[in-house]
C-alpha positions as CSV (number, residue, x, y, z in Angstrom):
1,M,-10.4,22.3,-34.4
2,G,-12.8,23.0,-37.2
3,N,-10.2,25.0,-39.2
4,W,-7.6,22.2,-38.9
5,S,-10.2,19.7,-40.1
6,R,-10.9,21.8,-43.2
7,I,-7.2,22.4,-43.9
8,T,-6.5,18.6,-43.6
9,T,-9.4,17.8,-45.9
10,A,-8.2,20.4,-48.4
11,L,-4.7,19.0,-48.4
12,L,-6.0,15.5,-48.9
13,V,-8.1,16.6,-51.9
14,I,-5.0,18.3,-53.4
15,A,-2.8,15.3,-52.8
16,A,-5.4,12.9,-54.3
17,S,-5.8,15.1,-57.3
18,A,-2.1,15.2,-57.9
19,G,-1.8,11.5,-57.4
20,T,-4.6,10.9,-59.9
21,A,-3.0,13.0,-62.6
22,H,0.3,11.1,-62.2
23,A,-1.5,7.7,-61.9
24,D,-3.0,8.2,-65.4
25,C,0.6,8.3,-66.8
26,Q,1.7,4.7,-67.1
27,D,4.2,3.1,-69.5
28,N,1.5,0.9,-71.0
29,A,-0.9,3.8,-71.9
30,I,-0.8,6.9,-73.9
31,H,-3.3,9.8,-73.9
32,V,-4.0,11.9,-76.9
33,R,-6.0,15.1,-76.8
34,G,-7.1,17.9,-79.1
35,D,-10.0,20.2,-79.9
36,W,-11.8,16.9,-80.9
37,G,-11.6,15.5,-77.3
38,E,-9.3,13.0,-75.6
39,A,-8.5,9.3,-76.2
40,R,-6.5,6.7,-74.3
41,F,-4.7,3.8,-76.0
42,S,-3.0,0.8,-74.4
43,V,0.4,0.6,-75.9
44,D,3.6,-1.4,-76.1
45,V,6.6,0.9,-76.1
46,V,9.5,0.3,-78.4
47,D,12.6,2.3,-77.7
48,T,15.6,0.4,-79.0
49,P,16.7,0.0,-82.6
50,Q,15.9,-3.7,-82.4
51,T,12.3,-3.3,-81.1
52,R,11.6,-0.3,-83.3
53,G,12.8,-2.3,-86.3
54,R,10.3,-5.1,-85.7
55,G,7.4,-2.8,-84.7
56,L,4.0,-4.4,-85.5
57,M,5.3,-6.8,-88.1
58,F,3.5,-10.1,-88.3
59,V,0.6,-8.9,-86.0
60,E,-2.6,-10.3,-87.5
61,D,-5.1,-8.4,-85.3
62,M,-5.0,-5.5,-82.9
63,P,-7.8,-4.5,-80.5
64,R,-9.4,-1.1,-81.2
65,M,-7.9,1.2,-78.6
66,T,-4.4,-0.3,-78.6
67,G,-1.2,0.5,-80.4
68,M,2.6,0.8,-80.4
69,L,4.6,3.9,-79.3
70,F,7.9,4.3,-81.0
71,V,10.3,6.4,-78.8
72,Y,13.5,7.9,-80.2
73,D,16.3,9.5,-78.1
74,R,15.9,12.9,-79.8
75,E,14.0,14.6,-82.6
76,Q,15.1,13.4,-86.0
77,P,13.9,12.6,-89.5
78,V,11.9,9.3,-89.5
79,S,10.4,7.2,-92.2
80,F,8.4,4.0,-91.9
81,W,7.2,1.2,-94.2
82,M,4.8,-1.6,-94.0
83,K,6.9,-4.6,-95.0
84,N,5.7,-7.7,-93.1
85,T,2.9,-5.6,-91.5
86,L,-0.4,-7.4,-92.0
87,I,-2.9,-4.9,-90.8
88,P,-3.6,-1.3,-92.0
89,L,-2.2,1.3,-89.6
90,D,-2.5,5.0,-88.9
91,M,0.9,6.5,-88.0
92,I,0.8,9.5,-85.8
93,F,4.1,11.5,-85.9
94,A,4.9,13.8,-83.0
95,N,7.8,16.1,-82.1
96,G,9.8,16.2,-78.9
97,E,7.1,18.3,-77.2
98,G,4.6,15.5,-77.9
99,V,2.7,17.6,-80.4
100,V,1.4,15.8,-83.5
101,E,3.1,17.1,-86.7
102,K,1.5,14.6,-89.2
103,V,-0.9,11.7,-89.4
104,H,-0.5,9.1,-92.2
105,S,-3.8,7.3,-92.4
106,N,-4.4,3.7,-93.5
107,A,-0.9,2.6,-94.4
108,V,-1.3,-0.3,-96.7
109,P,-0.2,-3.7,-95.4
110,E,3.0,-5.2,-97.0
111,D,3.7,-1.9,-98.9
112,T,7.4,-1.1,-99.0
113,T,6.9,2.5,-100.0
114,A,8.6,4.9,-97.6
115,I,6.2,6.9,-95.3
116,P,8.1,10.0,-94.2
117,G,7.0,11.4,-90.9
118,G,8.9,14.7,-90.9
119,N,12.3,16.0,-89.8
120,N,11.7,16.7,-86.1
121,I,10.0,13.6,-84.9
122,Q,10.7,11.9,-81.6
123,Y,7.5,9.8,-81.1
124,V,5.3,7.8,-83.4
125,L,2.1,6.2,-82.3
126,E,0.7,3.4,-84.5
127,I,-2.9,2.5,-84.2
128,N,-5.5,0.7,-86.3
129,G,-6.0,2.2,-89.8
130,G,-8.8,4.8,-90.0
131,L,-9.0,5.3,-86.2
132,A,-7.2,8.6,-86.1
133,D,-9.7,10.0,-88.6
134,Q,-12.7,8.6,-86.7
135,L,-11.5,10.2,-83.5
136,G,-10.3,13.5,-85.1
137,I,-6.6,13.1,-84.2
138,G,-4.6,15.4,-86.4
139,A,-1.7,17.9,-86.5
140,G,-1.7,19.9,-83.3
141,S,-3.1,17.1,-81.1
142,E,-1.0,16.5,-78.0
143,M,0.3,13.2,-76.5
144,R,0.9,12.4,-72.8
145,H,3.1,9.5,-71.8
146,P,6.0,9.0,-69.3
147,S,8.5,8.9,-72.1
148,I,7.5,12.4,-73.3
149,T,9.6,14.6,-71.0
150,G,11.3,17.9,-70.9
151,D,10.7,21.6,-70.1
152,N,8.6,22.3,-73.1
153,V,6.3,19.3,-73.2
154,A,2.8,20.3,-74.4
155,W,1.0,17.9,-72.0
156,S,3.1,16.7,-69.1
157,C,2.5,13.7,-66.8
158,D,3.3,16.2,-64.0
159,G,0.4,18.5,-64.6
160,P,-2.8,19.3,-66.5
């Protein structure tokens, strides 16, 4: 009877651990990690041409650990601008594996100058200007979100 009890307890611990890893992956949150540590942001996801086109335009204030995640159907060249955007933003550009390729810091409100993200970008996280630098987020950091899927994802919702 003692062995069955230990086996049952071990299975419950494994199941709870697996459930916790998956529970952290929610549509309204993204995790970013690197050699600097890890951060969690509450996000709104925009994944249609219409919602991506509006982005954070006309937003006057954004709480510190929040942002917007732009999701594209595939890796592609992307470019952003700040027209009608009222707050400075950091733009974190990631490839299809969820690996950050580039960070553009402190994009200037209302500026219509193109901000290229790169050629193989599938995800863009916008957060308050200067925050990426404060946290240490840079090229090579990894993102985890339910939208970031595939066989070669750097940090999957399905595992460590």
